[in-house]
N, C-alpha and C positions, 0 to 999 in steps of 0.2 A: 603425547597424546593430544588430541586436538583443545586447543585453547577454549572453543566455545562448550568445550563440557562443563568447564567449573566459571565461566562470567555468567554476567547478568541475573546473579543469584539474590534474589529476595530471604527473607529471615525464615522465610517456611521452608528452603533447600538448602539452609546452611548444615555440611555434611550431609547430605543426600548423596547416593552413589551417582556417579557419574553415568549419563545414559546412554544407549546404544547406540551404534552407526547407522545413519537412517539407511533402508536399502528402496533406493529410488533406481526404479524401472520406466525404461522406455514404454511408452503408452499407457502409464500410471501415476505419470508425474508432470504437473505443470505448472510455469508459471502465469501468479494472475497478479496484473500494473492494477493499482487500486488510485483512481483520482488526481494524476499528475496531468492536470487540467491548464490551459491558457489561464485561465480568470483567476490562479491562486498564485500564478507569476508576474500578473501586470502588475506595473508602479507607476505611481503619477509622478509628473516631474518636480522634484523637492521645493523648486524656486518659486512655485504656487502655493506653497501650502500655509495654513498660519504655524502658530508654535503646536499648539497640542498637537495638529494635524505633523506634525515634523518631527515631533519627539515618537508618535508612533512609528511613522519612517522607518528612524531609527530602531525602533524597538524589533522592527522584524529585519532590518538589514543579514544578521549575523544567518535568519533561517534562508533568505533570498542567496547567500557567501553557499550553506551548503548544499540546498539544490543544486544550483551552476556547478560548482565546484567538486561536489561528492556524488547525489542522490540522481541525478540523471546522469551522468558519464556510468554510474554502476547499473542501472536499467538498463542505460546503450549493451553494455558490457554482455548481462544476464540475456537481454532477449538476442544478440548474436552466437551466444551460446545453445541456448532452447531452441533457434531456427536453424545452427547449422547440425543438431544432434537429431534435429525430428520429431523436439516435443512441443506438447501443447503450449500456443501462449495465448491469455485469457485479457481483457484487461478490461476493467468496471468504471464508471464516473457517476458522477450526479448529476442530473438534469432532467427536468420537468417534461409532462406530455404537452401542456399544455402552457398557452401564453402568459394568462396570468399566473401560474404558479397555483391552481388550486389541487391539484395534485399530489403534490409535497406532503410529507410526511410534518405531523403536529414539531418534532422539532425544530425542523428546515423553514418552518413557520414563524417562531420562535423570533424577538426583537435580537438583534446582538449578531454574534458570528457568525452563525450559522443561516441567518436568512438570508440566500443567496436566492435570486431569482435566474435560474438557467435554462432556458427554453433550449430543448434538443441540439435544434438545428442553428442555434448563433453559435459563434467563432468562442467566446468566452467558454462553453462548456464541451469545447474539443480536446482531447488528447493533444499533448504538446507536439510539435511537427516530427522535433528530434526523436519522441518514442510512436511515431502513428502507426496503426494495425496495418498489418501489411496481409494482402490475400485475402482468406478467407480466416482470418484468425477472429475469434467472437470477442465483439465488445456490449457488454450489459448496461443498462442504463439503471438507475434506481434511484432511487427518492429517498431514500434511508438512508443511515450511515453504514450497514452492515451491506456487504453484496448479496449475501443470501437471503436476507430477509424478505429485501423490496425486488429479488428478478424469479425468475428461473433458474439460476446460477447451480444450485442443487440436481436441481432435474439435467442439465448437459454434461455437470460433471460424471455424475453417476451413469447418464447414456452412453458419455468417451469411454468409461473405465478409470476413470482419475479415482487414485488411492489418497496422494500427495500433491497437497498445492504449497509450491514458494510465493509467498508475499513480499513484495515491497510497493511505495509509493508512500503517500501522504493521507493524513496525517496520522503519526504512529500512535497518538493516546487519543485518536477518535476512529475516522473508517476503517486504520489497517485494524486498531484494537481490537474495534466490534465486529470484523470481518472474519479478525482470526477465531476470536470467542465462538461464534457460528460455526465454523468449521470445525470445529473441535469438538461441540456439542452435536455437530451431526460426524464423528469419527473419523472424518478425512485429520489425517497425519501433517502437521502445520510446519513448515518451517519460514522464519521472519530473517528477510536479509537485512542485517543490523545497519550497513551503510547505504543501503536501496530502499531506506527508509529516513523522515525528518519529519519534528512538530514542531510546533512555536520557538520552539525554545530547548537549548540540548539539554536543560534539565528534563523538561516534562519528557521530552525523547528517552532520553536513560531510565527515569522513573517508572514509564509503561514497559518498557522492555523488561525491568528487572519484576514489572506485575505479571506476565504473562509468559513470561520463558519457564519451563520446566511443565506447565500444568495446561497452558492451551497453544504451546509450540515450542520448538527449539528454535534458539538464538544464534543467529552467526552470521559472519562475516562472507563477501561475494567470494572471497580467495576460499574459504571452506566448503563453501557448497558446490564449487565448480569442481572440486576434488572428490565430491559424491554422485555428478552426474553420471548417466551412463554416456556410454563412448560414441562417437561419432560415428 
């Protein structure tokens, strides 16, 4: 039996029956890549940093290692699989429509981590080159954590006929989780690819997977997901 059926379970689902296998059909299944943008992979020269800044730099090193060693290669693989099978590929990114960011949601204006000014046409707000959209693949621009709340993505998915959305990207405990919850509330069937996501720390990543698994989505590895994709 697939390992994903018993992994990432919180206390709520201890002893619950194993979920059914997903039925992923051509024309009804989409990959949604969330917020893998240049700004999140930029790093300063550590030799220029003060002691507190260097401590923060070091704290983020595991995230960058996971992104380059696991997440980006996994998403590259997913893109190849979906494109090769003629399945829909969609991207979501955080970016504001105005130069001063006045159109951002309140959460993106508060001081701290989320207070990023990312005008839509600047390099920092673009999807990283290794994962760049191709052809007419849809890119939605959001000023909220959820890719559904701040865009017309819900309408687009319905127009295309999508019923199952496979999610990958960053950050597991923020924009990924927020998007997953919104999709589930709109009755889309959601799969989160564990090795295609990252949070600031592995602890936060695993904690959030346990929170959203089995109620808002199914959490599985890329290997497990590919076994369910419709044929080429």
